PALUMBA-705460 format. One record per residue (C-alpha): residue in one letter; x, y, z. Coordinates in Angstrom, 1 decimal. Layout:
# PALUMBA-705460
   rest     east    north       up
      A        X        Y        Z
...
END
This chain:
# PALUMBA-705460
   rest     east    north       up
      M    -14.4      5.8     21.2
      L    -15.9      6.9     17.9
      P    -18.3      8.6     17.2
      F    -18.2     11.9     19.1
      E    -18.7     15.6     18.5
      M    -16.7     18.8     18.6
      K    -17.6     22.5     18.4
      L    -16.9     24.2     15.1
      A    -15.0     27.0     16.8
      D    -12.7     24.5     18.5
      I    -11.9     22.9     15.1
      S    -11.2     26.3     13.6
      R     -8.7     27.2     16.3
      G     -6.7     24.1     15.6
      V     -6.5     24.4     11.8
      P     -3.7     26.6     10.5
      G     -4.9     29.7      8.6
      A     -8.6     29.0      9.3
      R    -11.1     31.8      9.7
      L    -14.5     31.2     11.2
      E    -17.6     32.9      9.6
      G    -20.8     32.6     11.5
      N    -21.9     30.5     14.6
      G    -18.9     28.5     15.9
      D    -21.1     26.9     18.6
      V    -22.5     24.3     16.3
      D    -21.7     20.7     17.0
      V    -19.7     18.8     14.3
      T    -20.1     15.0     14.4
      G    -18.1     14.0     11.4
      V    -15.9     15.2      8.4
      A    -17.0     14.7      4.8
      Y    -15.5     15.6      1.4
      D    -18.1     13.9     -0.9
      S    -21.5     15.7     -0.9
      R    -23.2     12.4     -1.8
      R    -22.0     10.9      1.4
      V    -22.7     13.7      3.8
      N    -24.4     12.8      7.1
      P    -26.3     15.2      9.4
      G    -23.8     17.0     11.6
      D    -20.8     16.7      9.2
      L    -18.4     19.4      8.4
      F    -18.2     19.4      4.6
      V    -14.8     20.3      3.2
      A    -15.0     21.5     -0.4
      V    -12.0     19.9     -2.1
      S    -11.1     20.6     -5.7
      G    -10.5     17.2     -7.3
      I     -9.3     16.0    -10.6
      R    -12.7     16.0    -12.2
      E    -15.0     18.0     -9.8
      D    -14.7     21.0     -7.5
      G    -16.4     20.5     -4.2
      H    -17.2     24.2     -3.9
      G    -20.0     23.6     -6.5
      F    -21.6     21.1     -4.1
      A    -21.3     22.9     -0.8
      A    -24.9     24.1     -0.8
      D    -26.1     20.5     -1.6
      A    -24.1     19.3      1.4
      V    -25.9     21.7      3.7
      K    -29.2     20.7      2.4
      K    -28.3     17.1      3.2
      G    -27.6     18.1      6.8
      A    -24.0     19.3      6.9
      A    -23.6     21.5     10.0
      A    -21.0     23.7      8.4
      V    -18.6     23.9      5.4
      A    -15.0     24.6      4.8
      L    -14.1     26.6      1.7
      E    -11.2     28.3     -0.1
      R    -13.5     31.0     -1.4
      P    -17.0     32.2     -0.6
      V    -19.9     30.5     -2.4
      P    -23.6     30.8     -2.1
      L    -24.9     28.9      0.9
      P    -28.3     28.6      2.7
      A    -28.8     31.5      5.1
      G    -27.2     31.1      8.5
      T    -24.7     28.3      7.4
      P    -21.5     28.7      9.4
      W    -18.3     28.2      7.4
      L    -14.5     28.1      7.6
      L    -12.3     30.0      5.2
      I     -9.0     28.2      4.8
      P     -6.1     28.7      2.4
      S     -6.3     25.2      0.8
      T     -9.1     22.8      1.3
      R     -7.0     19.9      0.1
      I     -4.5     20.6      3.0
      G     -7.4     21.7      5.1
      L     -9.2     18.3      4.8
      A     -6.3     16.6      6.5
      E     -5.9     19.3      9.2
      V     -9.7     19.5      9.9
      A     -9.8     15.7     10.2
      A     -6.8     15.5     12.4
      E     -8.1     18.2     14.7
      F    -11.6     16.7     14.8
      Y    -10.1     13.3     16.0
      G     -7.8     15.0     18.5
      R     -4.5     14.8     16.6
      P     -4.1     11.1     17.3
      S     -0.8     10.7     15.6
      R      0.8     12.8     18.3
      R     -0.1     10.0     20.8
      L      1.5      7.3     18.7
      K      5.0      6.4     17.5
      L      4.3      6.6     13.8
      A      6.2      5.3     10.7
      G      5.3      5.8      7.0
      I      6.4      3.3      4.4
      T      6.6      4.3      0.8
      G      8.1      3.0     -2.5
      T      7.1      1.3     -5.7
      D      7.2     -2.3     -4.6
      G      7.2     -4.0     -1.2
      K      5.3     -1.3      0.7
      T      2.5     -3.7      1.9
      T      4.8     -6.5      3.0
      T      7.2     -4.1      4.8
      T      4.3     -2.4      6.5
      H      2.9     -5.6      7.9
      M      6.4     -7.0      8.6
      A      7.2     -3.9     10.8
      E      3.8     -4.1     12.5
      H      4.4     -7.8     13.3
      V      7.8     -7.1     14.8
      L      6.4     -4.2     16.9
      Q      3.6     -6.4     18.1
      A      5.9     -9.4     18.8
      S      8.3     -7.2     20.8
      G      5.5     -6.4     23.3
      M      4.5     -3.0     21.8
      R      0.8     -2.8     21.0
      A      0.8     -1.9     17.3
      G     -1.4     -1.0     14.4
      A     -1.1     -0.7     10.6
      M     -2.9      0.6      7.5
      S     -2.1     -1.0      4.2
      T     -3.5     -1.9      0.8
      V     -4.6     -5.2      2.3
      A     -5.9     -4.4      5.8
      F     -6.2     -2.2      8.8
      T     -4.9     -3.8     12.0
      V     -5.4     -2.6     15.5
      G     -3.5     -4.5     18.2
      G     -3.6     -7.7     16.1
      A     -7.2     -7.5     15.1
      E     -7.5     -7.2     11.3
      T    -10.1     -5.5      9.0
      D     -9.9     -5.9      5.3
      N     -9.2     -2.7      3.3
      L    -12.1     -2.6      0.9
      S    -11.7      1.0     -0.1
      G     -9.8      0.4     -3.3
      Q     -7.1      2.8     -2.0
      T     -3.7      1.9     -0.5
      T     -3.7      5.1      1.5
      T     -7.3      6.2      2.2
      E     -8.5      9.8      2.3
      A     -7.5     11.9      5.3
      P    -10.7     11.5      7.4
      Q    -10.4      7.7      7.2
      V     -6.7      7.9      8.0
      Q     -7.3     10.0     11.1
      A    -10.3      8.0     12.2
      W     -8.2      4.8     12.1
      L     -5.4      6.5     14.1
      K     -8.0      7.5     16.6
      R     -9.3      3.9     16.9
      M     -5.7      2.8     17.5
      V     -5.2      5.4     20.3
      D     -8.6      4.4     21.9
      A     -7.4      0.7     21.7
      G     -4.2      1.5     23.5
      V     -1.9      1.1     20.5
      Q      1.6      2.6     21.0
      C      3.1      2.3     17.5
      A      1.5      2.4     14.0
      V      2.8      1.9     10.5
      I      1.1      3.5      7.4
      E      1.6      2.3      3.9
      T      1.9      5.6      2.0
      T      1.6      6.1     -1.7
      S      2.9      9.0     -3.9
      H     -0.7      9.8     -4.7
      A     -1.5     10.2     -1.0
      L      1.5     12.4     -0.5
      V      0.7     14.7     -3.4
      Q     -3.0     14.8     -2.4
      E     -2.1     15.6      1.2
      R     -3.9     12.6      2.7
      V     -1.2     12.2      5.3
      R     -0.4     15.8      5.7
      A     -1.5     16.0      9.3
      C      0.2     12.7     10.4
      D      3.1     13.4     12.7
      F      5.5     10.8     11.5
      D      8.6      9.7     13.4
      V     10.1      7.5     10.7
      A     10.0      7.7      6.9
      A     11.0      4.5      5.2
      F     11.5      3.7      1.5
      T     11.5      0.4     -0.3
      N     12.5      1.5     -3.9
      V     11.4      4.0     -6.5
      G     10.7      2.3     -9.8
      H      8.9      3.7    -12.9
      D      5.3      3.1    -12.1
      H      2.6      5.8    -12.0
      L      4.2      7.9    -14.7
      D      0.7      8.4    -16.0
      Y      0.1     10.5    -12.8
      H      3.6     11.9    -12.3
      A      5.1     13.5    -15.4
      T      8.6     12.1    -14.9
      W     10.6      9.8    -12.7
      D     12.0     12.8    -10.9
      D      8.5     14.1    -10.2
      Y      7.6     10.7     -8.9
      L     10.7     10.6     -6.7
      A      9.9     14.2     -5.4
      A      6.4     13.1     -4.5
      K      7.8     10.1     -2.5
      A     10.4     12.4     -0.9
      R      7.7     14.5      0.7
      L      7.4     11.8      3.3
      I     10.9     12.8      4.6
      D      9.9     16.4      4.7
      L      6.7     15.6      6.6
      T      8.6     13.5      9.1
      A     11.4     16.1      9.6
      A      8.7     18.8     10.3
      A      6.4     16.7     12.5
      A      5.7     17.2     16.2
      D      8.5     16.1     18.5
      K      7.6     13.0     20.5
      G     11.0     12.3     21.9
      I     12.0     10.0     19.0
      E     14.8     11.1     16.7
      K     13.2     11.7     13.3
      T     14.6      9.0     11.0
      A     14.7      8.3      7.3
      V     15.3      4.6      6.4
      L     16.6      4.4      2.8
      N     17.5      1.7      0.3
      R     21.2      2.1     -0.3
      D     21.0     -0.2     -3.4
      D     18.3      1.7     -5.1
      A     18.6      4.5     -7.7
      S     16.6      6.8     -5.4
      F     19.2      6.8     -2.6
      E     21.4      9.6     -3.8
      K     18.6     12.1     -4.1
      L     16.7     11.0     -1.1
      S     19.8     11.1      1.1
      R     20.1     14.8      0.4
      R     16.7     15.6      2.1
      P     17.4     17.1      5.6
      I     16.3     15.0      8.6
      A     17.8     14.4     12.0
      R     18.9     10.8     11.4
      R     19.4      8.8      8.3
      W     19.9      5.0      8.1
      S     20.5      3.0      4.9
      Y     20.0     -0.6      4.3
      G     21.2     -2.9      1.5
      L     23.1     -6.1      0.7
      T     26.6     -4.7      1.0
      T     28.6     -3.2      3.9
      A     28.2      0.3      2.4
      A     24.8      0.3      4.2
      D     24.0      0.8      7.8
      L     21.9     -2.3      8.0
      Y     23.0     -5.3      5.9
      P     23.1     -9.2      6.0
      L     26.1    -11.3      6.8
      D     26.6    -15.0      6.0
      L     23.4    -14.8      3.9
      S     21.9    -18.2      2.8
      V     18.8    -18.3      0.6
      S     16.4    -21.2     -0.2
      G     13.1    -21.6     -2.0
      S     11.2    -21.0      1.3
      G     13.2    -18.2      2.9
      S     16.6    -17.1      4.1
      H     19.0    -16.9      7.0
      F     21.5    -14.2      7.9
      R     23.2    -12.2     10.6
      L     21.7     -8.7     10.6
      N     24.3     -6.0     11.1
      T     22.9     -2.7     12.4
      P     24.2      0.6     13.9
      V     23.5     -0.9     17.3
      G     24.9     -4.4     16.9
      E     24.1     -7.8     15.3
      T     21.3    -10.3     15.6
      E     20.3    -13.6     13.9
      V     17.5    -13.5     11.4
      T     15.6    -16.4      9.8
      L     12.9    -15.5      7.3
      S     10.2    -17.9      6.3
      V      9.1    -15.8      3.4
      P     10.9    -16.4      0.0
      A     12.5    -14.1     -2.5
      K     15.4    -11.7     -2.4
      F     13.1     -8.7     -2.2
      N     11.8    -10.0      1.1
      I     15.3     -9.7      2.5
      Y     15.2     -6.0      1.5
      N     11.8     -5.7      3.0
      A     13.1     -7.3      6.3
      L     16.1     -4.9      6.4
      C     13.8     -1.9      5.9
      A     11.4     -3.1      8.5
      A     14.3     -3.7     10.9
      G     15.4     -0.1     10.4
      V     11.9      1.2     11.1
      C     11.5     -0.9     14.3
      L     15.0      0.0     15.6
      A     14.1      3.7     15.1
      L     10.9      3.2     17.0
      G     12.7      1.7     20.0
      V     12.4     -2.1     19.5
      P     15.4     -3.9     21.1
      L     17.7     -5.5     18.6
      D     17.2     -9.1     19.7
      A     13.4     -8.7     19.5
      I     13.7     -7.7     15.9
      G     15.4    -11.0     15.0
      T     12.7    -12.9     16.9
      G      9.9    -10.9     15.4
      L     11.1    -11.3     11.8
      A     11.4    -15.1     12.3
      G      7.7    -15.3     13.2
      F      6.5    -13.3     10.2
      E      4.5    -15.6      7.9
      G      3.8    -13.2      5.0
      V      1.0    -11.1      3.7
      R     -2.1    -12.3      1.9
      G     -1.6    -12.1     -1.9
      R      2.2    -11.4     -1.7
      L      4.0    -14.5     -3.0
      E      1.4    -16.4     -1.1
      P      1.8    -20.2     -1.5
      V     -1.2    -22.5     -2.2
      D     -0.3    -26.0     -1.1
      L     -2.9    -28.8     -1.1
      G     -0.3    -31.5     -1.5
      Q      0.2    -31.2     -5.2
      D      3.6    -32.0     -6.8
      F      4.0    -28.6     -8.3
      R      4.1    -25.2     -6.6
      V      1.5    -22.4     -6.9
      F      1.9    -18.8     -5.7
      I     -0.5    -15.9     -5.7
      D      1.1    -12.4     -6.0
      F     -0.2     -8.9     -6.5
      A      2.4     -8.2     -9.2
      H      0.4     -6.0    -11.6
      S      3.2     -4.0    -13.4
      S      5.9     -5.2    -15.7
      G      8.6     -4.5    -13.1
      A      6.8     -6.4    -10.4
      L      6.0     -9.3    -12.7
      A      9.6     -9.6    -13.8
      S     10.8     -9.4    -10.2
      A      8.4    -12.1     -9.0
      L      9.3    -14.5    -11.8
      A     13.0    -13.9    -11.4
      E     12.8    -14.7     -7.7
      L     10.9    -18.0     -8.4
      R     13.2    -19.2    -11.3
      P     16.2    -20.5     -9.2
      F     14.0    -22.7     -7.1
      T     11.9    -24.1    -10.0
      P     13.3    -27.3    -11.4
      G     10.5    -27.6    -14.0
      R      8.7    -24.9    -16.0
      L      7.7    -21.5    -14.7
      I      4.1    -20.8    -15.8
      V      2.4    -17.4    -15.2
      V     -1.2    -16.3    -15.5
      F     -1.7    -12.5    -15.6
      G     -3.6     -9.7    -17.2
      S     -3.3     -5.9    -17.4
      T     -5.7     -3.5    -15.8
      A     -7.6     -0.6    -17.4
      R     -5.4      1.8    -15.5
      S     -2.1      0.3    -16.9
      D     -2.4      1.0    -20.6
      H      1.1      2.4    -20.8
      D      2.5     -0.9    -19.3
      R      0.7     -3.5    -21.3
      P      3.5     -4.4    -23.8
      G      5.9     -4.4    -20.9
      M      3.8     -7.0    -19.1
      G      4.1     -9.2    -22.3
      R      7.8     -8.7    -22.5
      A      8.3     -9.6    -18.8
      A      6.3    -12.8    -19.2
      A      8.1    -13.7    -22.4
      E     11.6    -13.1    -20.9
      F     11.1    -14.6    -17.4
      S      8.6    -17.5    -17.8
      D      8.5    -20.7    -19.8
      F      4.8    -20.5    -20.6
      F      2.3    -17.8    -19.9
      I     -1.5    -17.3    -20.1
      I     -2.8    -13.8    -20.8
      T     -6.2    -13.2    -19.1
      T     -8.4    -10.5    -17.6
      D     -7.6     -8.2    -14.7
      D     -9.9     -5.3    -13.8
      P    -10.8     -4.1    -17.4
      L    -13.5     -1.7    -16.2
      G    -15.1     -0.4    -19.4
      E    -12.4     -1.5    -21.8
      D    -12.6     -4.6    -24.0
      P    -10.5     -7.4    -22.3
      V     -9.7     -8.9    -25.7
      E     -8.2     -5.6    -26.9
      I     -6.2     -5.3    -23.6
      A     -4.9     -8.9    -24.2
      R     -3.8     -7.9    -27.7
      E     -1.8     -5.0    -26.4
      V     -0.1     -7.3    -23.9
      Q      0.6     -9.8    -26.7
      S      2.4     -7.0    -28.7
      G      5.2     -7.1    -26.2
      A      5.8    -10.8    -26.4
      E      8.0    -10.6    -29.5
      G      9.4    -13.9    -30.7
      K      6.9    -15.9    -28.8
      A      4.2    -18.0    -30.6
      P      0.6    -18.5    -29.4
      G      0.0    -22.2    -28.6
      R      3.6    -23.0    -28.3
      D      4.8    -20.3    -25.8
      Y      1.5    -18.8    -24.5
      E     -2.2    -18.8    -24.7
      V     -4.9    -16.2    -24.3
      V     -7.8    -17.2    -22.1
      I     -9.9    -14.2    -21.4
      D    -12.0    -15.8    -18.6
      R     -9.7    -15.6    -15.5
      R    -11.3    -18.6    -13.8
      A    -10.7    -20.7    -16.9
      A     -7.2    -19.4    -17.2
      I     -6.3    -20.5    -13.7
      R     -7.7    -23.9    -14.4
      R     -5.8    -24.2    -17.6
      A     -2.5    -23.3    -15.8
      I     -3.1    -25.8    -13.1
      E     -4.2    -28.4    -15.7
      I     -0.9    -28.2    -17.6
      A      1.4    -28.1    -14.6
      R      3.7    -31.0    -14.2
      P      5.8    -32.3    -11.2
      G      8.4    -29.7    -10.4
      D      6.7    -26.8    -12.2
      C      5.8    -23.5    -10.6
      V      2.6    -21.6    -11.4
      L      2.4    -17.9    -10.5
      L     -1.0    -16.3    -10.5
      A     -0.2    -12.6    -10.8
      G     -2.2     -9.3    -10.5
      K     -5.1     -9.9     -8.2
      G     -3.3    -10.9     -5.0
      H     -5.4    -10.1     -2.0
      E     -8.2     -8.3     -3.9
      R    -11.8     -9.5     -3.3
      S    -13.4     -8.1     -6.5
      M    -13.0     -7.9    -10.2
      Q    -13.8     -4.5    -11.8
      M    -15.8     -5.1    -15.0
      A    -17.8     -2.9    -17.3
      A    -21.0     -3.9    -15.6
      G    -19.6     -3.1    -12.1
      S    -17.7     -4.9     -9.4
      E    -17.9     -8.7     -9.2
      P    -16.8    -10.9     -6.2
      W    -13.4    -12.5     -6.8
      D    -11.1    -14.7     -4.6
      E     -7.9    -15.7     -6.3
      R     -7.0    -18.3     -3.6
      A    -10.4    -19.9     -3.7
      E    -10.1    -20.3     -7.5
      A     -6.6    -21.7     -7.3
      E     -7.6    -24.2     -4.6
      A    -10.7    -25.3     -6.6
      A     -8.5    -25.8     -9.7
      I     -6.0    -27.9     -7.7
      R     -8.7    -30.0     -6.1
      E    -10.2    -30.6     -9.4
      K     -6.9    -31.8    -10.8
      L     -6.1    -34.0     -7.8
      G     -9.7    -35.4     -7.7
      L    -10.2    -34.1     -4.2
      S    -13.7    -33.4     -2.9
      V    -14.7    -29.7     -2.8
END
């Protein structure tokens, strides 16, 4: 169990390309990459980041108690400080952390889930099926870390945490007797080598849209970053499981991803061109039912989570679980028991005569998709409350266009503005709502709490209200700092107020 210690020389021997300088007999009790958070006994890895170079803080880390440092190049250090010279400290951070924690991914069946949308739901869907099949399972996602069914909220602000946290959670899973784990894996994490030392058995893809083009120069660059998950999986340690890529046959990414070499490749989609596909599909406002055809046979599937994209998520999760050894019938049973993920088309029902959903949709594509899924099952008006974050400046007019096209009435509000003016962000969102008139088609209510109350107030029987953007998050990032936020609590309070229920 954590914590523990390891000799520096032992770490050095397990890190590719590492060279030890100085006393290797010192005890290392942790791995750090931020000099401000160094604890006594840590091995400080000097990583070159976007804004800062950790080499410039190596001496400060030693003064704070670091037992040793890892560097790409020599820098002045207090006399007698042992250090590792490694070719890349970004890669080295992952390798050092994995070695320190005993290469835990080699003692687990491990799947990575990547894509633009649906990663979180697919991750937890697969983890649920694994657990329901009798395999002790774990997961890491935007929402939570789970170990054998016990859940801890992910408060890091990162979907895929930095390598030391990833490896520490994998070690916790091994210590708890977990057999299989699923990691939600972002393009940022792949490019920044956060999962470099994870020995994956399965690489699964939901879709590849057009998000994060502020970080990746082009869609092809974005796709190439995602595709690294296949390369990592194909090159990972052999654990007796055929290395498998699970790909979305209906997505634009399929053709290029299917060219990446790997031992086994399964596709999923809504047509018989895929390896996994639904037969006799029926869809309702609360879920779907179909016969799942797979490379090893068929099974009945009933989903209690709505939306077409959850059918895709289920197909992907099924492919992951099959590849990890779950019996086919157990996949159908497991999917039937999946009740959804907090903040992903999460219903809020206090007996009102209109529907309310909370969803994490915080890009134009995700917003359009969520609204399009709700439309066929909304007899009344489709009302959406949403904002745009400080990190999504390129997508703001697109958010306005999506709301204008797919909803009947929308309310533009605040969503993590950080240091930007929420009013100016709202103006940029409005610019995309061409042909729509304020007051008639939409309102701007900057205070999010008031915006939610306004949407609930105007909802009539048969209407559907979508609260988009915050989802599972527990804080609002404002100019003055982080403020507590709970979207579900705000929605329930507004509904109770409308219904005259006691709080």
